[in-house]
C-alpha positions as CSV (number, residue, x, y, z in Angstrom):
1,M,110.9,-142.4,-53.0
2,A,108.5,-139.6,-54.4
3,N,109.4,-137.1,-52.0
4,L,114.0,-138.5,-53.1
5,D,112.6,-137.6,-56.4
6,T,111.1,-134.1,-55.7
7,L,114.6,-133.2,-53.9
8,I,116.7,-134.4,-57.0
9,Q,113.7,-131.9,-58.8
10,D,114.8,-129.3,-56.5
11,L,119.0,-130.4,-56.7
12,V,118.5,-129.7,-60.0
13,I,116.5,-126.8,-60.4
14,A,119.1,-125.2,-58.2
15,N,122.1,-125.6,-59.8
16,R,120.3,-124.0,-62.8
17,I,119.0,-120.3,-60.6
18,L,122.9,-120.2,-60.0
19,A,124.4,-120.5,-63.2
20,K,121.6,-118.0,-64.3
21,E,122.4,-115.9,-61.6
22,D,125.6,-116.2,-62.1
23,V,126.6,-117.5,-59.4
24,V,128.5,-120.6,-61.1
25,D,129.7,-120.1,-64.6
26,A,131.3,-124.1,-65.9
27,Y,132.5,-124.5,-62.3
28,G,130.8,-124.5,-58.8
29,H,128.6,-127.1,-57.5
30,I,125.5,-127.7,-55.2
31,S,124.6,-130.7,-53.3
32,V,122.0,-131.8,-51.1
33,R,122.1,-134.6,-47.6
34,H,120.2,-137.4,-48.0
35,P,116.6,-137.3,-45.8
36,D,116.7,-140.1,-44.5
37,K,120.6,-141.2,-45.1
38,P,122.2,-138.6,-43.9
39,N,125.7,-139.9,-43.7
40,H,125.2,-139.9,-48.2
41,F,124.6,-136.4,-49.5
42,F,123.9,-135.9,-53.9
43,I,125.3,-133.8,-56.2
44,S,125.8,-133.7,-59.3
45,R,128.6,-135.6,-62.1
46,S,131.4,-133.1,-63.5
47,L,129.3,-131.4,-65.7
48,A,128.8,-127.4,-66.1
49,P,125.1,-127.2,-63.9
50,E,123.4,-125.2,-66.1
51,L,123.3,-128.5,-68.5
52,I,122.3,-130.9,-65.5
53,E,119.5,-133.1,-65.8
54,K,118.0,-135.5,-63.1
55,D,120.0,-138.5,-65.0
56,D,123.1,-136.4,-63.9
57,I,122.5,-136.9,-59.7
58,V,124.6,-139.2,-58.0
59,E,125.4,-140.6,-53.6
60,L,128.1,-140.0,-52.5
61,G,129.0,-140.9,-48.7
62,L,131.0,-138.5,-46.1
63,D,134.2,-139.6,-47.5
64,G,133.7,-138.0,-50.8
65,Q,132.7,-141.5,-53.0
66,P,130.2,-142.7,-54.5
67,V,128.3,-145.5,-52.8
68,K,127.4,-147.5,-56.2
69,D,129.3,-148.1,-59.1
70,E,129.5,-145.3,-60.5
71,K,132.3,-144.8,-64.2
72,R,131.4,-140.8,-64.8
73,S,133.9,-138.5,-63.8
74,L,133.0,-137.0,-60.5
75,Y,133.5,-133.3,-59.2
76,L,137.0,-132.5,-58.3
77,E,136.4,-130.5,-54.9
78,R,133.3,-132.6,-54.1
79,F,135.2,-133.6,-50.6
80,I,134.0,-129.2,-49.5
81,H,130.7,-131.1,-49.4
82,A,131.4,-134.1,-47.4
83,A,133.4,-132.6,-44.6
84,I,131.0,-129.8,-44.1
85,Y,128.5,-133.0,-43.6
86,E,130.8,-134.4,-41.7
87,M,131.6,-132.0,-39.0
88,R,127.7,-130.3,-39.1
89,P,125.2,-132.5,-38.7
90,D,123.4,-129.4,-39.3
91,V,123.8,-129.2,-42.2
92,T,121.3,-130.4,-45.1
93,A,122.9,-127.8,-48.2
94,V,126.2,-126.6,-49.3
95,V,127.5,-124.7,-52.4
96,H,130.8,-123.7,-53.7
97,A,131.8,-121.1,-56.4
98,H,134.2,-119.0,-57.6
99,A,131.7,-115.7,-58.1
100,E,134.4,-113.3,-58.9
101,D,132.7,-110.5,-56.5
102,I,133.6,-112.4,-54.0
103,L,137.3,-112.8,-54.9
104,P,138.6,-109.7,-53.3
105,F,137.5,-110.1,-49.7
106,G,139.5,-113.4,-49.6
107,I,143.1,-111.4,-50.3
108,A,142.3,-108.5,-48.8
109,K,143.1,-108.9,-45.2
110,A,143.1,-105.9,-44.4
111,T,138.6,-105.6,-45.2
112,P,136.5,-108.2,-44.1
113,L,133.2,-109.5,-46.2
114,K,130.3,-107.9,-43.4
115,P,126.3,-108.3,-44.0
116,V,126.1,-104.6,-45.3
117,I,122.5,-104.5,-46.6
118,H,119.3,-106.5,-45.5
119,S,119.3,-109.3,-48.6
120,G,123.2,-110.6,-47.1
121,S,121.9,-110.8,-43.2
122,F,122.0,-114.1,-44.0
123,I,125.6,-115.1,-44.2
124,G,126.1,-114.3,-40.5
125,M,128.2,-111.2,-39.1
126,N,131.3,-113.6,-39.4
127,V,132.9,-114.8,-42.4
128,P,136.0,-116.3,-42.0
129,V,138.8,-116.6,-44.7
130,W,140.5,-120.1,-45.7
131,D,143.6,-119.7,-46.9
132,I,145.1,-123.4,-47.6
133,A,149.0,-122.5,-47.0
134,D,148.5,-122.2,-43.4
135,T,148.0,-125.7,-43.0
136,F,149.4,-127.2,-46.7
137,G,151.9,-124.7,-47.8
138,D,152.5,-122.7,-50.8
139,H,153.2,-125.6,-53.4
140,T,149.5,-126.8,-53.6
141,D,147.0,-125.6,-56.7
142,V,144.3,-123.8,-53.8
143,L,142.0,-127.1,-55.0
144,V,140.2,-128.7,-52.7
145,R,141.8,-131.8,-53.8
146,N,141.1,-134.7,-50.4
147,M,139.3,-135.7,-47.1
148,D,142.3,-133.6,-45.1
149,H,141.7,-130.2,-46.8
150,G,137.9,-130.5,-47.3
151,R,138.1,-131.2,-43.4
152,D,140.7,-128.0,-43.0
153,L,138.0,-125.8,-45.0
154,A,135.0,-127.5,-42.7
155,K,137.3,-126.3,-39.7
156,C,137.6,-122.8,-40.8
157,L,133.6,-122.4,-41.1
158,G,132.9,-124.1,-38.3
159,S,129.6,-122.6,-37.0
160,D,128.8,-120.1,-39.4
161,N,127.3,-119.8,-42.7
162,V,130.0,-118.8,-45.2
163,A,133.8,-119.1,-45.6
164,L,135.8,-117.2,-48.4
165,M,138.5,-119.5,-49.6
166,R,141.6,-117.6,-50.3
167,G,142.4,-116.7,-54.1
168,H,139.5,-119.6,-54.9
169,G,135.6,-118.5,-54.5
170,F,133.7,-119.5,-51.2
171,A,131.9,-122.5,-49.1
172,S,128.3,-121.6,-48.0
173,A,125.9,-124.0,-46.0
174,A,122.4,-124.2,-44.3
175,R,119.7,-126.0,-43.5
176,T,117.8,-126.3,-47.0
177,L,118.2,-126.0,-50.8
178,I,116.2,-123.0,-51.0
179,E,118.1,-121.3,-48.2
180,V,121.7,-122.2,-49.3
181,V,120.3,-120.6,-53.0
182,R,119.8,-117.9,-51.8
183,M,122.1,-117.4,-49.6
184,S,124.6,-117.6,-52.5
185,V,122.7,-115.5,-54.8
186,Y,122.9,-113.1,-52.4
187,L,126.6,-113.1,-51.2
188,P,128.5,-111.4,-54.3
189,R,125.4,-108.9,-54.1
190,N,126.4,-107.8,-50.5
191,A,130.2,-108.1,-51.6
192,R,129.6,-105.8,-54.4
193,A,127.9,-103.5,-52.7
194,Q,130.5,-103.6,-49.8
195,M,132.5,-103.0,-52.9
196,R,131.0,-99.6,-54.2
197,A,130.7,-98.0,-50.4
198,R,134.4,-98.3,-50.0
199,M,134.5,-96.2,-53.0
200,L,132.8,-94.0,-51.8
201,G,134.7,-93.4,-48.8
202,G,133.8,-92.4,-45.2
203,E,132.8,-94.9,-42.7
204,I,130.8,-97.9,-44.4
205,K,128.1,-99.2,-41.3
206,G,126.8,-102.3,-42.3
207,L,124.1,-104.5,-40.1
208,S,124.2,-104.9,-36.6
209,Q,123.7,-108.3,-34.8
210,G,119.9,-107.3,-33.5
211,E,118.8,-106.7,-37.1
212,I,120.6,-110.2,-38.9
213,D,118.7,-111.3,-36.3
214,A,115.9,-110.1,-37.2
215,R,116.1,-111.0,-40.6
216,N,117.0,-114.3,-39.4
217,S,114.0,-114.9,-37.0
218,G,110.9,-115.1,-39.8
219,Y,112.7,-117.4,-41.9
220,S,110.4,-120.3,-43.5
221,P,111.7,-122.4,-47.1
222,Y,107.8,-121.5,-48.0
223,S,107.1,-118.1,-46.5
224,N,105.7,-116.1,-49.3
225,E,108.9,-114.0,-48.9
226,T,111.4,-117.1,-49.7
227,W,109.0,-119.0,-52.0
228,R,108.4,-116.1,-54.0
229,A,112.4,-115.6,-54.5
230,W,112.6,-119.5,-55.6
231,E,109.7,-119.5,-57.7
232,Y,111.1,-116.3,-59.3
233,W,114.7,-118.0,-60.0
234,A,113.1,-120.5,-61.5
235,N,110.9,-119.8,-63.7
236,K,113.6,-117.1,-65.1
237,A,116.0,-120.1,-65.4
238,S,113.1,-122.2,-67.6
239,C,112.6,-124.2,-65.1
240,G,109.8,-122.9,-63.6
241,H,108.2,-126.3,-64.5
242,M,109.4,-128.1,-62.8
243,L,108.2,-126.1,-59.2
244,T,106.3,-128.2,-56.5
245,R,105.9,-127.4,-52.9
246,P,105.9,-129.5,-50.0
247,D,103.5,-127.7,-48.2
248,G,101.0,-128.1,-51.2
249,G,100.3,-124.5,-52.5
250,A,100.2,-123.4,-55.4
251,V,103.2,-122.9,-58.1
252,H,103.1,-120.0,-60.8
253,V,105.1,-120.8,-64.0
254,H,105.8,-117.9,-66.5
255,D,106.5,-118.8,-70.5
256,H,108.1,-115.3,-70.4
257,K,106.1,-114.6,-73.9
258,H,104.5,-111.3,-74.2
259,E,101.9,-110.1,-75.9
260,H,103.2,-106.6,-77.2
261,K,101.1,-104.2,-78.1
262,K,101.5,-102.4,-81.8
């Protein structure tokens, strides 16, 4: 139970980080698969990510429905998470958000989103675009309202890390909470860099597959490089006191109080 409590606490931290880094606002959500019950996952009830506490976390099945009696409202688009977990047993964490910087790449067919900066390597070489109208026609509200919608999105995602959603946002999937948060934070930054490079004109040289592979080869959720970002983001989001490391390593908590010399 202690490990499960820690995982849920990390999910709360992840929500706060995504809110602080402007990946999500009042809308958007992150989930994590149950470590002992792979057909279940944890996600918040319908609440703005910045406001989430441990008691707001609910347990859902791969049909997107609560496994226990739950009277509180749930996220409408929880089916995004359920469908990706259903299709991708390798995935442990999922984010759905509407970060504005990625939206143009979901509607401009002639300009695919590509990894162009080193911190954007984790999105992968291929970023597909899912258009709900392709399967369900042009009379939906473009939201993922059921498992049929979710499965169609998951099919578009395939084995990739990120799928853009036309006129809507993105879904990202990864092996750990830390990894999916890092990917989702740097995805809009990569999009901004690519957009600004296009404004300069001329050829845009993105990352090669070899460069992407080299960046990904040394990944570990508790490596110094990865943990440094997670620890920084958590402290920036005022939840550094909630941090724990499964490997027993030290955790730095910063109270943001600085003394200024006069």
